[in-house]
C-alpha positions in Angstrom: -14.3 -10.4 1.2 -10.6 -9.3 1.6 -8.8 -11.2 3.1 -7.0 -9.3 6.5 -3.8 -10.8 6.0 -2.7 -9.2 3.2 -2.6 -6.0 4.3 -0.9 -7.1 7.4 1.9 -8.6 5.5 2.3 -4.8 3.8 2.8 -3.8 6.9 5.4 -6.0 7.7 6.8 -5.6 4.2 6.3 -1.8 4.6 9.8 -0.5 4.9 12.0 -3.6 3.7 13.4 -2.8 0.9 14.6 -5.9 -1.5 17.8 -6.5 -2.7 18.7 -5.9 -5.9 20.5 -9.2 -5.8 18.9 -11.3 -3.2 20.2 -14.8 -2.2 17.6 -15.5 -0.4 14.2 -15.0 1.9 14.5 -12.3 3.7 12.3 -13.6 5.7 10.7 -17.3 6.5 7.7 -16.3 8.3 6.3 -14.6 6.2 6.9 -16.9 3.6 4.4 -18.6 5.6 2.2 -15.6 6.1 2.2 -15.8 2.2 1.1 -18.8 1.4 -1.8 -18.5 3.3 -3.0 -15.9 1.2 -6.0 -17.3 -0.7 -6.6 -15.1 -4.2 -9.7 -16.3 -4.5 -10.8 -15.7 -1.4 -9.3 -11.4 -2.1 -12.6 -10.1 -3.2 -13.9 -10.8 -6.2 -15.7 -14.1 -7.2 -14.9 -13.0 -10.7 -13.3 -16.1 -12.1 -11.1 -13.6 -15.0 -10.4 -11.6 -12.1 -8.2 -14.3 -10.6 -4.4 -13.6 -12.2 -4.4 -10.0 -10.5 -5.4 -12.5 -7.2 -2.1 -14.1 -8.2 -0.6 -11.1 -9.1 -1.1 -9.7 -5.5 0.5 -13.2 -4.1 3.4 -13.3 -6.5 4.1 -9.9 -5.6 4.1 -10.4 -1.5 6.3 -13.4 -2.5 9.1 -11.0 -4.3 8.7 -8.3 -1.8 10.0 -10.7 0.7 12.5 -12.1 -1.9 11.4 -15.0 -3.0 11.7 -15.5 -6.9 11.3 -19.2 -6.9 7.8 -19.1 -5.1 7.3 -15.3 -6.8 8.0 -16.5 -10.4 6.1 -20.3 -9.8 2.9 -17.3 -9.3 4.4 -15.4 -12.4 4.3 -17.4 -15.0 1.1 -18.6 -14.3 -0.4 -14.7 -14.8 -0.7 -14.5 -19.4 -1.7 -10.6 -19.0 1.3 -7.8 -19.6 0.6 -7.6 -15.2 2.1 -11.0 -15.0 4.7 -10.2 -17.6 5.8 -6.8 -15.4 6.1 -9.6 -12.0 8.2 -12.0 -14.2 10.5 -9.4 -15.8 11.3 -8.0 -11.8 11.6 -11.6 -10.7 14.7 -12.2 -13.6 16.0 -8.9 -13.2 16.7 -9.8 -9.4 17.6 -12.9 -10.5 19.7 -11.5 -12.4 18.9 -12.6 -15.8 19.2 -9.2 -16.7 18.7 -10.2 -21.0 15.0 -13.2 -19.8 14.0 -9.7 -17.9 14.1 -7.7 -20.9 12.0 -10.6 -22.8 9.2 -9.8 -20.3 9.1 -6.2 -20.2 8.8 -6.5 -23.5 5.9 -9.0 -23.3 4.6 -6.4 -20.5 4.5 -2.8 -23.7 3.9 0.3 -22.1 2.1 -0.5 -18.2 -0.7 1.7 -16.7 1.4 2.1 -13.5 5.7 2.9 -15.3 3.5 6.6 -16.2 3.9 6.3 -12.0 6.9 4.5 -11.5 9.0 7.3 -13.5 7.2 10.6 -11.8 8.3 8.2 -8.0 11.5 8.6 -9.6 12.1 11.8 -10.9 10.8 13.1 -7.2 12.9 11.0 -5.1 16.3 11.9 -7.4 15.9 15.7 -7.3 18.1 17.5 -5.0 20.5 14.1 -4.7 22.4 15.2 -7.5 25.2 16.7 -5.8 25.6 13.2 -3.5 26.5 11.4 -6.7 28.1 13.7 -8.7 31.5 11.5 -7.8 29.8 8.0 -8.8 30.4 5.8 -12.0 26.7 5.7 -12.3 25.1 8.7 -12.4 24.9 9.6 -15.5 22.7 5.9 -16.0 20.5 7.3 -12.1 20.0 10.3 -14.3 19.4 9.8 -17.3 16.8 7.6 -15.9 15.0 10.3 -14.3 15.3 12.8 -16.8 14.4 10.4 -19.6 10.2 10.7 -20.5 8.8 7.4 -19.4 9.6 4.4 -17.0 12.2 2.4 -19.1 12.0 -0.5 -17.5 15.1 -1.6 -19.9 17.6 1.2 -18.8 16.8 0.6 -15.2 17.9 -3.8 -15.5 21.5 -1.7 -17.1 21.9 -0.2 -14.7 20.5 -2.8 -12.0 23.3 -5.2 -14.3 26.2 -2.6 -14.0 26.0 -2.9 -10.0 26.9 -6.1 -9.3 30.0 -7.1 -7.8 29.5 -2.8 -7.1 30.6 -1.5 -3.6 29.0 2.1 -5.0 26.2 2.0 -1.8 24.6 5.1 -1.8 24.2 4.2 -5.5 23.0 0.9 -4.6 20.3 2.5 -1.4 18.8 4.5 -4.0 18.3 1.5 -6.7 16.8 -0.7 -4.0 14.4 2.4 -3.3 13.9 2.9 -6.3 13.1 -1.0 -7.0 11.1 -0.8 -3.6 8.8 1.8 -5.4 8.3 -0.2 -8.6 7.1 -3.3 -6.2 4.9 -0.8 -4.0 2.9 0.3 -7.3 2.5 -2.9 -8.9 0.9 -4.4 -6.4 -1.6 -1.9 -5.0 -2.2 -1.6 -8.8 -2.2 -5.7 -9.1 -4.9 -5.6 -6.1 -6.8 -2.9 -7.5 -7.9 -4.3 -10.0 -8.6 -7.5 -8.2 -10.9 -5.9 -5.2 -11.0 -2.8 -5.6 -9.2 -2.0 -2.7 -6.4 -0.2 -1.6 -3.0 -1.5 -0.1 -1.1 1.7 0.3 -3.8 3.3 3.1 -3.1 0.4 5.6 0.3 1.0 5.6 1.7 4.8 4.7 
């Protein structure tokens, strides 16, 4: 049985681009709905797949900018997907060294290639708009690199701390949202075999 609340929560979150440096939960009402999600009822009764159910819930919390609840779940997930969620959470928290530790634990994740392809796509054609930005060269390198580089992206996020370069910050938030959406979709597929994106795109 697919928990009907998960697609509804994703629809509510769909256009939200989480802050690179969240100050608190985006919508408390959504948190209550996420809390009601039971990973054991998401679709599979196979206990070996339960970590992916936890990963779905962790990802929903992170998209809603509740770092604490996301972390409580991700640290229970002993696989590369849990490590990926864990790393994103610490990057959003501002603990960049710890984020990189968890990205090392992640290794090469199956969604890295999807993230990289999408980043190249959203960056394409925007070069002129960022020519005067001090972050332009970093974004250009991120897009043109041969594969997704979570370490470089972490460094770029760190470099925007206290920055007022709004066009670059908005683009990086778009990239972060993309990262979250694709990892959530992967987590959901591994546990339920379905798609969350089809409900919301």
